[in-house]
C-alpha positions in Angstrom: 45.9 -57.1 35.9 49.0 -59.5 35.8 50.5 -59.2 31.7 49.8 -55.2 32.2 51.5 -55.3 35.1 54.6 -57.0 33.8 54.0 -56.1 30.4 54.4 -52.3 32.5 57.2 -53.4 33.9 59.2 -55.0 30.8 59.0 -51.5 28.9 60.3 -49.1 32.0 63.0 -51.8 31.7 63.6 -51.5 28.4 63.6 -47.5 28.3 66.4 -47.8 31.4 67.8 -50.5 29.6 68.3 -48.4 26.6 69.2 -45.8 28.0 72.3 -47.1 29.8 73.6 -49.0 26.5 73.5 -45.7 24.9 75.8 -44.5 28.2 78.0 -47.0 27.2 78.8 -46.7 24.7 79.5 -42.7 25.0 81.6 -44.7 27.8 83.8 -46.6 25.1 84.3 -43.6 23.5 85.8 -41.1 25.8 87.6 -44.6 26.9 89.0 -44.6 23.5 89.8 -40.5 23.0 91.8 -41.2 26.5 93.8 -44.4 24.8 94.6 -42.1 22.1 95.6 -39.0 23.8 98.2 -40.2 25.8 98.9 -42.4 22.7 99.8 -39.0 20.8 101.3 -36.9 23.5 97.7 -35.0 24.2 98.3 -34.7 27.8 97.4 -31.4 28.4 93.7 -32.0 27.6 93.6 -35.6 29.9 92.3 -34.1 32.9 89.3 -32.2 31.1 88.6 -36.9 30.0 89.0 -37.6 33.3 87.3 -35.5 34.6 83.7 -36.5 32.7 85.2 -40.3 33.0 84.7 -38.7 36.6 81.2 -38.7 35.6 80.3 -41.2 34.4 80.9 -42.9 37.0 78.9 -41.3 39.2 76.8 -42.0 36.1 77.4 -45.4 37.3 76.1 -45.1 40.8 72.7 -44.1 39.7 71.8 -46.0 37.2 72.2 -49.4 39.4 70.0 -47.4 41.4 67.9 -47.2 38.6 68.0 -50.9 37.9 67.7 -51.9 41.7 64.6 -49.6 42.4 62.8 -50.8 39.9 64.0 -54.7 41.3 63.1 -54.0 45.3 58.9 -52.5 43.3 58.0 -56.1 42.6 60.8 -59.1 42.3 59.0 -61.4 41.2 57.5 -58.8 38.3 60.7 -57.5 37.9 62.1 -61.3 37.8 59.2 -61.8 34.6 59.4 -58.9 32.9 63.9 -59.8 33.3 63.1 -62.8 30.5 61.5 -61.2 27.9 63.6 -61.4 24.6 64.1 -58.0 23.8 65.6 -57.1 27.7 67.9 -60.1 27.6 69.0 -58.8 24.3 69.8 -55.0 25.5 70.9 -56.0 29.2 73.8 -58.8 27.1 74.3 -55.8 24.8 75.1 -53.4 27.9 77.0 -56.9 29.4 79.1 -56.7 26.2 80.5 -53.4 26.2 81.5 -53.2 30.0 83.4 -55.9 28.9 85.1 -54.3 26.2 85.7 -50.9 28.2 87.3 -52.8 31.0 89.9 -53.9 27.8 90.9 -50.5 27.7 91.1 -49.4 30.6 93.7 -52.5 30.8 95.0 -51.5 27.3 95.2 -47.7 28.4 96.6 -48.8 31.9 99.1 -50.7 30.0 100.3 -48.1 28.3 100.7 -44.9 30.9 102.3 -47.7 32.8 105.2 -47.7 30.2 104.8 -44.2 29.7 105.7 -43.3 33.5 108.8 -46.5 33.7 109.5 -44.4 30.3 109.7 -40.8 31.7 111.5 -42.2 35.0 114.1 -43.4 33.1 115.1 -40.8 31.0 114.9 -38.3 34.5 117.5 -41.1 35.7 119.9 -40.5 32.2 119.0 -36.5 33.0 120.4 -36.2 36.7 123.4 -38.7 35.4 124.1 -36.1 33.0 123.2 -32.8 35.2 126.0 -35.0 37.3 128.1 -35.0 34.5 128.5 -31.7 33.7 128.4 -30.3 37.2 131.6 -31.7 37.4 132.7 -31.0 34.2 132.1 -26.9 35.5 134.0 -27.1 38.4 136.3 -28.8 36.7 136.4 -25.5 34.3 137.0 -23.4 37.3 140.5 -24.5 38.6 142.6 -22.5 36.7 144.6 -24.7 33.6 148.7 -24.6 33.8 150.2 -25.5 29.8 154.0 -25.1 30.3 154.1 -23.8 34.1 151.3 -20.7 32.1 148.6 -19.5 33.1 
């Protein structure tokens, strides 16, 4: 009976982990899409994507609760089921995907930060040119005298 319980928990754990693996693949695709949107000036689509990523964040919390519930049910059985080669393989794949997701998020943050700095510099340049245009405009209002004629 102990073997059946371990086998059953192992199958349940595999099912949950495979769902999680699929989820993290989808998350990677979303984050990669975000990178493209940032890179190719498609800011109008970013808001929808950020909303989707926010839903993914909530989904991650749900995932943690699922696995935590399996572990809390019977910690010793969970430990035995978690040592199964197939479970380890899927868990390692998820871990790799998470590292890739984190790396991609860091790239996106760096790109967005660079873009923010470029926009800020362009705004500073516009302010300078605006002051210059205002100065020139104010100078034109005064009457111009050439050879004492108006």
